[in-house]
PAROFI-387154 format. One line per field, with one value per residue: residue number from 1; x, y, z of N, C-alpha, C, O, CB in turn. Coordinates in Angstrom, 3 decimals. Glycine has a CB too. Layout:
BEGIN
n: NUM_...
n.X: X_...
n.Y: Y_...
n.Z: Z_...
ca.X: X_...
ca.Y: Y_...
ca.Z: Z_...
c.X: X_...
c.Y: Y_...
c.Z: Z_...
o.X: X_...
o.Y: Y_...
o.Z: Z_...
cb.X: X_...
cb.Y: Y_...
cb.Z: Z_...
This chain:
BEGIN
n: 1_2_3_4_5_6_7_8_9_10_11_12_13_14_15_16_17_18_19_20_21_22_23_24_25_26_27_28_29_30_31_32_33_34_35_36_37_38_39_40_41_42_43_44_45_46_47_48_49_50_51_52_53_54_55_56_57_58_59_60_61_62_63_64_65_66_67_68_69_70_71_72_73_74_75_76_77_78_79_80_81_82_83_84_85_86_87_88_89_90_91_92_93_94_95_96_97_98_99_100_101_102_103_104_105_106_107_108_109_110_111_112_113_114_115_116_117_118_119_120_121_122_123_124_125_126_127_128_129_130_131_132_133_134_135_136_137_138_139_140_141_142_143_144_145_146_147_148_149_150_151_152_153_154_155_156_157_158_159_160_161_162_163_164_165_166_167_168_169_170_171
n.X: -3.142_-3.754_-5.786_-7.688_-8.331_-9.350_-11.504_-13.164_-13.012_-11.324_-10.556_-8.956_-7.089_-6.510_-5.412_-3.075_-1.822_-1.406_0.302_2.546_3.260_4.660_7.072_8.112_10.734_12.655_15.409_15.618_17.508_17.716_15.098_15.063_17.090_15.909_13.631_14.819_15.721_13.550_12.297_11.602_8.561_8.381_9.340_8.917_10.826_11.249_8.620_7.941_9.936_9.022_6.559_7.019_7.293_5.499_3.152_1.710_2.726_1.908_2.137_-0.228_-0.620_-1.667_0.262_3.542_4.855_7.603_8.583_7.164_8.360_10.992_10.570_9.426_11.618_13.500_12.237_11.491_8.967_6.254_4.665_4.189_2.228_1.557_1.349_2.890_5.669_6.451_9.145_10.943_13.640_15.215_14.058_11.383_8.218_5.544_2.715_1.468_-1.503_-2.414_-3.543_-6.275_-8.832_-10.745_-9.834_-8.377_-9.605_-10.178_-7.592_-6.527_-8.155_-7.174_-4.482_-4.907_-6.280_-4.268_-2.701_-4.247_-5.956_-8.698_-10.202_-11.377_-9.691_-7.677_-5.746_-5.767_-4.189_-4.745_-5.136_-6.759_-9.490_-9.218_-8.559_-10.826_-12.312_-10.671_-10.834_-13.473_-13.511_-11.712_-10.961_-10.028_-9.421_-7.337_-7.239_-4.772_-3.338_-5.489_-6.441_-8.830_-12.217_-14.162_-12.966_-12.569_-15.013_-15.100_-13.164_-11.762_-9.985_-8.284_-5.393_-3.447_-0.806_2.421_3.926_4.708_4.973_2.888_0.853_1.478_0.413_-1.910_-1.282
n.Y: -19.912_-17.709_-18.738_-19.430_-16.914_-15.530_-17.115_-16.544_-17.863_-16.992_-13.841_-10.659_-9.935_-12.403_-13.747_-12.197_-12.682_-15.476_-15.638_-14.252_-15.946_-17.880_-16.655_-16.353_-15.991_-15.394_-13.297_-9.714_-8.515_-10.330_-10.192_-7.479_-7.596_-9.258_-7.710_-5.413_-6.348_-6.551_-5.603_-2.303_-1.075_-0.873_2.217_3.647_5.312_7.490_8.446_9.232_11.129_13.145_13.759_14.368_17.134_18.635_17.456_15.964_12.793_9.362_6.088_3.736_0.859_-2.530_-4.253_-4.885_-2.622_-2.134_-2.667_-0.721_1.545_1.324_1.689_4.241_5.763_5.324_6.569_9.097_9.592_11.083_9.973_6.806_4.110_1.092_-2.358_-3.287_-5.311_-7.055_-7.249_-9.269_-9.512_-9.134_-10.732_-11.858_-11.704_-11.241_-9.326_-6.034_-4.817_-2.113_-1.343_-2.515_-4.365_-2.381_0.131_1.995_4.265_5.919_6.352_7.782_10.065_11.112_11.728_13.638_15.597_16.350_17.787_19.842_19.414_18.586_15.385_15.106_16.373_14.632_12.160_8.702_5.497_2.156_-1.457_-3.481_-4.987_-4.002_-1.402_-0.043_1.417_3.691_4.592_5.396_7.830_9.522_12.053_11.451_8.435_5.731_2.591_0.331_-2.071_-3.885_-6.359_-7.331_-7.411_-5.757_-3.379_-1.930_-0.787_1.454_3.079_5.913_5.853_3.188_1.287_-0.985_-1.690_-2.588_-0.329_2.409_4.958_5.373_6.649_9.312_10.977_11.968_13.913
n.Z: 3.496_1.922_0.230_2.184_3.207_0.913_0.333_2.346_4.753_6.795_8.437_7.547_9.560_10.754_8.577_8.160_10.635_10.489_8.259_9.204_11.258_9.884_9.564_12.047_14.357_12.474_11.815_12.286_10.662_8.530_7.486_6.654_4.739_2.801_2.124_1.042_-1.364_-3.011_-6.074_-7.379_-8.844_-12.388_-13.744_-11.412_-10.079_-11.872_-12.072_-9.406_-9.024_-10.656_-9.499_-6.783_-4.612_-6.103_-5.348_-2.395_-1.379_-0.763_0.627_1.218_2.550_2.696_3.215_4.551_6.878_7.110_4.527_3.099_4.215_3.236_0.465_0.550_1.496_-0.580_-2.737_-1.945_-0.881_0.891_3.018_4.647_5.342_6.841_7.841_10.772_11.366_14.318_16.499_18.732_20.806_18.536_16.593_14.449_15.892_15.709_14.403_13.993_13.041_11.094_8.770_7.156_5.374_5.294_6.052_4.518_3.380_5.592_6.533_4.371_4.600_7.044_6.416_4.410_5.888_7.730_6.033_5.201_3.041_0.956_0.578_-1.858_-3.510_-3.836_-5.502_-6.133_-6.353_-6.993_-6.702_-5.793_-3.878_-1.217_-1.645_-2.311_-0.235_-0.081_-2.693_-2.697_-1.320_-2.553_-5.022_-7.590_-9.217_-9.940_-11.283_-11.187_-13.017_-12.226_-9.872_-9.384_-10.375_-9.241_-8.272_-10.553_-11.107_-9.529_-10.484_-12.171_-14.207_-15.883_-15.893_-17.645_-17.841_-16.608_-15.642_-13.940_-14.938_-16.650_-15.328_-15.313_-17.281_-16.250_-14.456
ca.X: -3.677_-4.324_-7.064_-8.623_-8.787_-10.171_-12.752_-13.976_-12.861_-10.658_-10.534_-7.650_-6.181_-6.077_-4.524_-1.788_-1.225_-0.931_1.467_3.686_3.659_5.643_8.338_8.532_12.100_13.583_16.025_15.294_18.493_17.337_13.880_15.453_17.856_14.927_12.793_15.614_15.933_12.320_12.474_10.566_7.736_8.949_8.973_8.630_11.755_10.943_7.291_7.990_10.787_8.182_5.433_7.491_7.418_4.245_2.050_2.028_2.630_1.773_1.882_-1.165_-0.464_-2.057_1.465_4.436_5.349_9.037_8.771_6.667_9.385_12.110_10.134_9.283_12.950_14.128_11.552_11.180_7.526_6.011_4.064_4.053_1.451_1.345_1.236_4.248_6.204_6.911_10.356_11.330_15.027_15.753_13.443_9.948_7.368_4.131_2.397_0.462_-2.240_-2.919_-4.264_-7.007_-9.669_-11.708_-9.280_-7.607_-10.313_-9.972_-6.179_-6.412_-8.769_-6.270_-3.334_-5.412_-6.571_-2.985_-2.117_-5.220_-6.438_-9.916_-9.959_-11.834_-8.529_-6.670_-5.752_-5.290_-3.878_-4.916_-5.303_-7.540_-10.664_-8.907_-8.399_-12.137_-12.638_-9.882_-11.417_-14.765_-13.372_-10.790_-11.537_-9.596_-9.046_-6.729_-7.041_-3.495_-3.261_-6.438_-6.480_-10.212_-13.173_-14.950_-12.289_-12.731_-16.269_-14.859_-12.030_-11.938_-9.089_-7.722_-4.122_-3.128_0.626_3.194_4.878_4.074_4.992_1.607_-0.051_1.933_-0.437_-3.023_-0.799
ca.Y: -18.724_-16.906_-19.349_-19.325_-15.527_-15.167_-17.893_-16.036_-18.692_-16.198_-12.412_-10.118_-9.995_-13.790_-14.027_-11.572_-13.399_-16.786_-15.437_-13.872_-17.160_-18.569_-15.925_-16.223_-16.386_-14.860_-12.084_-8.429_-8.299_-11.169_-9.601_-6.266_-8.022_-9.743_-6.593_-4.493_-6.958_-6.507_-4.521_-1.290_-1.136_-0.158_3.624_4.259_6.400_8.642_8.950_9.966_12.310_14.188_14.113_14.918_18.587_19.183_16.799_15.105_11.402_8.425_4.663_3.182_-0.531_-3.641_-5.050_-4.681_-1.251_-2.078_-2.548_0.606_2.518_1.222_2.337_5.667_6.359_5.276_7.413_10.415_9.676_11.809_9.149_5.367_3.462_-0.326_-3.219_-3.368_-6.523_-6.881_-8.016_-9.468_-9.992_-9.071_-11.739_-11.662_-12.347_-10.985_-8.200_-5.074_-4.379_-0.747_-1.206_-3.738_-4.256_-1.284_1.326_2.895_5.535_6.722_6.748_8.868_11.258_11.655_12.341_14.853_16.572_16.848_18.668_20.862_19.071_17.780_14.119_15.251_16.864_13.567_11.097_7.449_4.401_0.902_-2.617_-4.572_-4.676_-3.202_-0.012_0.559_2.498_4.850_5.055_6.034_9.190_10.321_12.743_10.826_7.060_4.948_1.154_0.035_-3.531_-4.369_-7.794_-7.638_-6.713_-4.761_-2.089_-1.217_-0.025_2.692_3.782_6.889_5.377_1.855_1.085_-2.416_-1.876_-2.601_0.771_3.494_6.194_5.502_7.550_10.701_11.770_12.525_14.885
ca.Z: 4.111_0.842_-0.165_3.313_3.281_-0.243_0.347_3.447_5.954_7.832_8.138_7.200_10.712_10.915_7.446_8.462_11.760_10.013_7.398_10.034_11.988_9.048_9.656_13.448_14.635_11.474_12.355_11.661_9.599_7.380_6.918_5.928_3.561_1.823_1.680_0.217_-2.684_-3.808_-7.049_-7.536_-10.053_-13.528_-13.851_-10.106_-9.762_-12.725_-11.724_-8.136_-9.208_-11.271_-8.623_-5.509_-4.624_-6.635_-4.648_-1.260_-1.818_0.354_0.448_2.201_2.131_3.551_3.386_5.687_7.074_6.873_3.086_2.722_4.618_2.292_-0.779_0.889_1.563_-1.907_-3.717_-1.409_-0.627_2.139_4.076_4.406_6.398_6.575_9.018_11.303_11.984_15.693_16.774_20.125_20.814_17.180_15.725_14.214_16.901_15.431_13.528_14.447_11.856_11.036_7.504_6.832_4.177_5.361_6.693_3.664_3.212_6.802_6.555_3.393_5.218_8.063_5.733_3.758_6.944_8.250_5.029_4.827_1.696_0.892_-0.135_-3.249_-4.251_-3.789_-6.506_-5.550_-7.267_-6.287_-7.570_-5.222_-3.054_-0.031_-2.065_-2.575_0.703_-0.474_-3.953_-2.404_-0.792_-3.367_-6.168_-8.840_-8.879_-11.013_-11.047_-11.824_-13.132_-11.213_-9.588_-9.048_-11.241_-8.515_-8.149_-11.822_-11.059_-8.789_-11.091_-13.248_-15.262_-15.658_-16.591_-17.699_-18.063_-15.364_-15.701_-13.203_-15.739_-17.358_-14.593_-15.402_-18.185_-15.484_-13.468
c.X: -4.376_-5.702_-8.100_-9.173_-9.750_-11.447_-13.665_-13.879_-12.241_-10.701_-9.098_-6.649_-5.641_-5.130_-3.134_-1.076_-0.639_0.303_2.711_4.154_4.745_7.027_8.863_9.944_13.112_14.121_15.582_16.244_18.125_16.089_14.246_16.237_16.906_14.119_13.555_15.869_14.691_12.429_11.300_9.771_8.459_8.438_8.745_9.538_11.444_9.604_7.335_8.881_9.967_7.048_5.881_7.714_6.177_3.051_2.582_1.817_2.598_1.638_0.930_-1.303_-0.987_-0.895_2.271_4.967_6.832_9.338_8.303_7.697_10.583_11.762_10.005_10.642_13.637_13.552_11.192_9.697_7.317_5.539_4.064_3.342_1.202_1.208_2.637_4.580_6.702_8.108_10.573_12.707_15.587_15.159_11.948_9.154_5.879_3.953_1.344_-0.208_-2.757_-3.793_-4.943_-7.878_-10.540_-11.108_-8.597_-8.291_-10.093_-8.522_-5.946_-6.997_-7.819_-5.059_-3.764_-5.648_-5.285_-2.358_-3.083_-5.794_-7.753_-9.592_-10.460_-10.733_-7.384_-6.864_-5.179_-5.088_-4.008_-5.172_-6.240_-8.669_-10.355_-8.665_-9.736_-12.509_-11.886_-10.442_-12.724_-14.622_-12.486_-11.512_-11.178_-8.979_-8.515_-6.608_-5.817_-3.285_-4.198_-6.460_-7.898_-11.135_-13.883_-14.272_-12.439_-13.987_-16.090_-13.810_-12.476_-11.114_-8.566_-6.466_-3.768_-1.652_1.361_4.323_4.206_4.080_3.681_0.628_0.283_1.067_-1.598_-2.584_-0.068
c.Y: -17.842_-17.441_-19.228_-17.911_-15.214_-15.992_-17.450_-16.849_-17.921_-14.728_-11.952_-10.249_-11.411_-14.197_-13.464_-12.334_-14.735_-16.642_-15.123_-15.042_-17.912_-17.929_-15.847_-16.765_-15.891_-13.526_-10.840_-8.155_-9.084_-10.614_-8.373_-6.584_-8.473_-8.582_-5.642_-5.045_-6.920_-5.337_-3.543_-1.563_-0.379_1.276_4.334_5.452_7.647_9.273_9.771_11.185_13.457_14.640_14.784_16.418_19.276_18.685_16.132_13.672_10.480_7.004_4.275_1.717_-1.511_-4.586_-4.604_-3.247_-1.146_-1.972_-1.180_1.680_2.499_1.946_3.845_6.357_6.385_6.324_8.806_10.647_10.288_10.926_7.684_4.758_2.024_-1.074_-3.576_-4.739_-6.175_-7.803_-8.100_-10.119_-10.094_-10.062_-11.488_-12.421_-12.122_-9.822_-7.336_-4.523_-2.957_-0.544_-2.538_-3.494_-3.010_0.051_2.328_4.242_6.457_7.192_7.883_10.158_11.918_12.344_13.646_15.953_17.177_17.871_19.749_20.672_18.313_16.479_14.189_15.830_15.859_12.611_9.851_6.407_3.116_-0.236_-3.684_-4.062_-3.787_-1.733_0.697_1.620_3.801_5.451_5.808_7.484_10.090_10.952_12.114_9.480_6.315_3.499_0.754_-1.471_-4.194_-5.886_-8.262_-6.815_-5.578_-3.402_-1.266_-0.351_1.326_3.580_4.796_6.479_4.001_1.729_-0.395_-2.681_-1.812_-1.578_1.988_4.812_6.417_6.410_9.013_11.558_12.428_13.635_16.040
c.Z: 3.081_0.462_0.943_3.434_2.137_-0.360_1.488_4.727_7.115_7.439_7.888_8.346_10.920_9.791_7.732_9.584_11.307_9.124_8.227_10.892_11.217_9.157_11.081_13.629_13.626_11.996_11.588_10.501_8.346_6.698_6.094_4.667_2.447_1.258_0.763_-1.187_-3.567_-4.778_-7.034_-8.807_-11.165_-13.539_-12.533_-9.820_-10.578_-12.338_-10.444_-8.228_-9.795_-10.364_-7.327_-5.631_-5.157_-5.837_-3.386_-1.738_-0.606_-0.160_1.573_1.817_3.169_3.789_4.597_5.718_6.736_5.379_2.605_3.072_3.675_0.999_-0.565_0.855_0.200_-2.849_-3.205_-1.178_0.760_3.294_3.654_5.608_5.976_7.891_9.501_11.884_13.377_15.899_18.277_20.097_19.400_16.202_15.600_15.268_16.640_14.481_14.195_13.198_12.032_9.804_7.217_5.602_4.154_5.766_5.774_3.439_4.393_6.908_5.568_3.960_6.217_7.427_5.076_4.790_7.510_7.310_4.555_3.438_1.832_0.160_-1.573_-4.130_-4.231_-4.961_-5.839_-6.640_-6.463_-7.247_-7.025_-4.339_-1.861_-0.364_-2.262_-1.543_0.398_-1.766_-3.698_-1.961_-1.646_-4.554_-7.503_-8.498_-10.105_-10.547_-11.867_-11.827_-12.133_-11.115_-9.329_-9.940_-10.520_-8.441_-9.425_-11.821_-10.382_-9.449_-12.136_-14.462_-14.873_-16.507_-16.492_-17.978_-16.739_-15.446_-15.088_-13.970_-16.472_-16.620_-14.830_-16.315_-17.447_-14.530_-14.111
o.X: -5.451_-6.669_-9.268_-10.354_-10.841_-12.370_-14.800_-14.588_-12.579_-10.862_-8.151_-5.498_-4.462_-4.156_-2.133_0.122_0.476_1.241_3.789_5.338_5.640_8.037_9.955_10.296_14.314_13.371_15.222_15.830_18.212_16.024_13.793_16.070_17.088_13.942_12.985_16.199_14.773_12.633_10.167_10.264_9.084_7.243_8.409_9.065_11.384_9.481_6.821_8.610_10.201_6.615_5.195_8.254_5.835_2.062_3.759_0.839_3.182_1.097_1.245_-2.016_-0.774_-1.037_1.737_5.461_7.261_10.261_8.974_7.887_11.132_12.563_10.431_10.789_14.290_14.275_10.643_9.222_8.097_5.972_3.955_3.800_0.696_0.975_3.458_3.885_7.304_8.084_10.404_12.910_16.340_15.681_11.318_9.377_5.040_4.901_0.445_0.428_-3.450_-4.674_-4.279_-7.674_-11.026_-11.839_-8.265_-7.611_-9.847_-8.266_-5.247_-6.401_-7.679_-4.662_-3.061_-5.260_-5.220_-1.576_-2.779_-6.085_-7.901_-8.792_-10.015_-10.829_-6.250_-7.988_-4.220_-5.725_-3.445_-5.396_-6.500_-8.788_-11.148_-8.576_-9.769_-13.000_-12.422_-10.513_-13.039_-15.521_-12.509_-12.534_-11.944_-8.129_-9.154_-5.957_-5.832_-3.079_-3.759_-6.493_-8.140_-10.856_-14.174_-14.942_-12.434_-14.019_-16.860_-13.593_-13.431_-11.503_-8.422_-6.480_-3.785_-1.290_0.968_5.503_3.252_3.273_3.388_-0.332_-0.553_1.003_-2.209_-3.425_0.399
o.Y: -17.298_-16.683_-18.953_-17.728_-14.694_-15.607_-17.915_-16.563_-18.156_-14.396_-12.731_-10.627_-11.596_-14.911_-14.161_-12.600_-15.092_-17.432_-15.662_-15.122_-18.509_-18.576_-15.324_-17.835_-15.955_-12.724_-10.904_-7.622_-8.565_-10.568_-8.233_-5.921_-8.107_-8.481_-5.121_-4.286_-7.229_-4.199_-3.907_-2.210_0.649_1.519_5.518_6.494_8.746_10.497_10.889_12.190_14.619_15.789_15.675_16.903_20.375_19.398_15.776_13.379_10.777_6.759_4.464_1.377_-1.339_-5.597_-4.020_-2.731_-0.162_-1.253_-0.547_2.625_3.552_2.730_4.632_7.418_7.372_6.902_9.613_11.779_10.047_11.116_7.361_4.878_1.767_-0.466_-4.096_-5.254_-5.122_-8.975_-7.117_-11.145_-11.017_-10.231_-10.971_-13.607_-12.750_-9.380_-7.835_-3.845_-2.648_0.317_-3.561_-2.522_-2.621_1.040_3.426_5.261_7.650_8.319_8.844_11.225_13.140_13.426_14.651_17.102_18.384_18.720_20.488_21.642_17.485_16.476_13.414_15.785_16.198_12.299_9.936_6.438_3.001_-0.029_-4.682_-2.863_-2.907_-0.903_1.923_2.674_4.890_6.671_6.758_8.290_11.309_10.449_12.229_9.380_6.275_3.214_0.833_-2.079_-4.975_-6.597_-9.445_-5.650_-4.546_-2.374_-0.036_0.699_2.251_4.711_4.572_6.730_3.688_2.031_-0.982_-3.807_-1.064_-1.912_2.530_5.696_7.541_6.893_9.878_12.772_13.358_14.238_16.940
o.Z: 3.337_0.382_0.670_3.730_2.367_-1.077_1.596_5.693_8.275_6.265_7.999_8.131_11.224_10.026_7.569_9.498_11.685_9.227_7.978_11.221_11.816_8.878_11.304_13.131_13.883_12.553_10.412_9.471_7.233_5.470_4.958_3.643_1.286_0.044_-0.196_-2.099_-4.756_-4.353_-6.719_-9.731_-10.906_-13.365_-12.529_-9.366_-10.028_-12.286_-10.406_-7.570_-9.460_-10.448_-6.824_-6.625_-4.718_-5.669_-3.312_-2.425_0.436_-1.238_2.748_0.873_4.370_4.477_5.540_4.716_6.135_4.996_1.790_2.306_3.352_0.490_-1.410_0.249_-0.140_-3.661_-3.955_-1.271_1.682_4.431_2.471_6.744_4.884_8.936_8.746_12.760_13.585_15.524_18.998_19.448_19.089_15.099_16.522_15.508_17.286_13.832_14.872_12.391_13.002_9.790_7.054_4.875_3.092_5.819_6.221_3.320_4.215_7.332_5.886_3.816_6.231_7.859_5.175_4.583_7.742_7.739_3.619_2.738_2.731_-0.776_-2.420_-5.356_-4.570_-5.355_-5.072_-7.693_-5.374_-8.439_-7.697_-4.086_-1.526_0.541_-2.370_-1.947_0.604_-1.911_-4.414_-2.202_-1.475_-5.023_-8.460_-7.614_-11.157_-9.542_-13.095_-10.777_-11.289_-12.119_-9.086_-10.221_-11.124_-8.537_-9.375_-12.462_-10.643_-9.016_-12.881_-15.603_-13.691_-17.700_-15.411_-18.321_-15.843_-15.336_-15.646_-13.679_-16.878_-17.220_-14.571_-16.124_-17.973_-13.862_-13.414
cb.X: -2.575_-3.388_-6.864_-7.934_-7.586_-9.368_-12.446_-15.390_-12.011_-9.184_-11.170_-7.784_-6.901_-7.289_-5.095_-1.984_-2.267_-2.046_1.202_3.325_2.433_5.186_8.172_7.551_12.178_12.878_17.548_15.366_19.895_17.090_12.868_16.278_18.837_13.985_12.256_16.946_16.382_11.043_12.643_11.182_6.305_8.599_7.762_8.781_13.199_10.920_6.303_8.478_11.995_7.605_4.628_8.791_8.606_4.077_1.348_1.135_3.811_0.563_3.226_-2.585_0.989_-3.225_2.321_5.603_5.110_9.722_8.015_5.321_9.848_12.460_8.782_8.632_13.811_13.959_10.311_11.701_6.843_4.998_2.615_5.454_0.100_2.502_0.411_4.444_7.349_5.766_11.585_10.273_15.116_17.201_13.701_9.546_7.726_3.379_1.907_1.097_-3.406_-1.761_-3.302_-7.874_-10.540_-12.787_-8.321_-7.353_-11.799_-10.357_-5.260_-7.124_-10.088_-5.800_-2.734_-6.719_-7.381_-2.013_-1.653_-4.596_-5.379_-11.078_-10.639_-13.084_-8.061_-6.748_-4.925_-6.279_-2.432_-6.043_-3.984_-6.641_-11.286_-7.691_-7.600_-13.205_-12.326_-8.397_-11.664_-15.492_-12.818_-9.621_-11.101_-8.580_-10.251_-5.331_-8.332_-2.324_-1.816_-7.834_-5.596_-10.496_-14.198_-15.232_-10.805_-12.785_-17.343_-14.430_-11.075_-11.535_-7.910_-8.758_-2.978_-3.969_1.177_3.763_5.348_4.760_6.136_0.978_0.006_3.353_-0.979_-3.707_0.109
cb.Y: -17.955_-16.901_-20.825_-19.735_-14.563_-15.318_-19.396_-15.975_-19.911_-16.669_-11.602_-8.665_-9.515_-14.730_-13.427_-10.089_-13.626_-17.512_-14.305_-12.681_-18.084_-18.569_-14.530_-16.964_-17.846_-14.682_-12.204_-7.282_-8.699_-12.630_-9.223_-5.359_-9.169_-10.785_-5.828_-4.200_-8.389_-6.370_-5.101_0.128_-0.536_-0.871_3.743_3.223_5.959_8.221_7.791_9.062_11.981_13.685_12.872_14.221_18.993_18.811_15.759_15.442_11.034_8.789_3.796_3.946_-0.824_-4.394_-4.976_-5.676_-0.796_-3.310_-3.667_0.906_2.236_-0.262_1.743_5.839_5.597_3.893_6.729_11.460_8.257_12.878_9.621_4.683_4.216_-0.911_-4.507_-2.316_-7.145_-7.187_-7.378_-10.353_-11.357_-9.275_-13.157_-12.132_-11.830_-10.715_-8.688_-3.916_-5.333_0.252_-0.788_-4.204_-5.464_-1.634_0.911_2.236_5.292_5.915_5.543_8.492_10.879_10.537_11.373_14.555_15.910_15.685_17.858_22.206_18.216_18.558_12.950_16.148_18.194_12.797_11.500_6.929_4.550_1.005_-3.227_-5.494_-5.944_-3.770_0.049_-0.518_2.053_4.460_3.864_5.254_9.134_9.454_14.164_11.733_6.309_5.528_0.291_0.757_-4.019_-3.865_-8.128_-7.360_-7.690_-5.251_-2.294_-2.209_-0.822_2.370_2.785_8.307_6.376_0.724_1.987_-3.090_-0.817_-4.016_1.056_3.678_6.155_4.128_7.252_10.741_10.888_11.427_14.211
cb.Z: 4.809_-0.389_-0.530_4.626_3.245_-1.500_0.474_3.024_5.641_8.043_9.293_6.798_11.986_10.953_6.131_8.858_12.863_9.242_6.393_10.922_12.227_7.593_9.103_14.385_14.711_10.069_12.316_12.696_10.077_7.828_8.039_6.824_3.932_2.466_2.883_0.900_-2.519_-2.895_-8.452_-7.573_-9.800_-14.856_-14.659_-8.994_-10.013_-14.204_-11.568_-7.020_-10.128_-12.579_-8.293_-5.061_-5.444_-8.113_-5.565_0.014_-2.748_1.229_0.472_2.210_1.846_2.942_2.142_5.631_8.523_7.466_2.345_3.425_6.048_2.004_-1.268_2.287_2.556_-2.519_-4.171_-2.325_-0.729_1.899_4.391_4.166_6.668_5.734_8.699_12.359_11.121_16.732_16.080_20.920_21.510_17.228_16.267_12.786_18.284_16.719_12.141_15.330_11.567_11.033_6.327_8.037_4.062_6.313_7.705_2.338_3.020_8.053_6.220_2.073_5.926_9.007_4.673_2.985_8.073_8.469_3.852_4.916_0.910_0.175_0.597_-3.315_-3.675_-2.447_-7.796_-4.488_-7.904_-5.294_-7.828_-4.426_-2.567_0.668_-3.346_-2.605_2.122_-0.654_-4.903_-1.332_0.598_-3.862_-6.164_-9.621_-8.288_-11.416_-11.447_-11.098_-12.911_-11.523_-8.391_-7.548_-11.780_-7.125_-7.826_-12.983_-10.328_-7.379_-11.723_-12.777_-15.500_-16.007_-15.988_-18.759_-19.037_-15.082_-17.172_-11.879_-16.745_-17.555_-13.102_-15.887_-19.307_-14.702_-12.469
């Protein structure tokens, strides 16, 4: 699925659908157990402890909403938006896509608007092509361990270390 998506054979929605097909029938409990074991990025707790209260924080992820919610709750993040796994009778049955390759900029606009903030007063952190729409509307952009050359063109700063504390010098 990964290769088919990145070669352009399928779009994001089809990639997500195919990936979730592999999980069909897995219980919600098992999914949550797996998601809770995913480690946080190095420095995430310290970084968010310093940013929370001073800034509104959000996760805008092309990944799974359930994982974004776990991270949001662990770190005290204000908002988490991702793609929601659908469960029927307590088992994975599909996915509802809210975040695709083109929607992160619009999602950022909506969060900013809800808080009376201009997107030019927003800082964003991203690592891949799907972050570019968000980078286009934000006032300050950090490419964090970029997985793609193109995102670097939109970044104000680039960080090549896997430690989120490296962003703190900008805040």
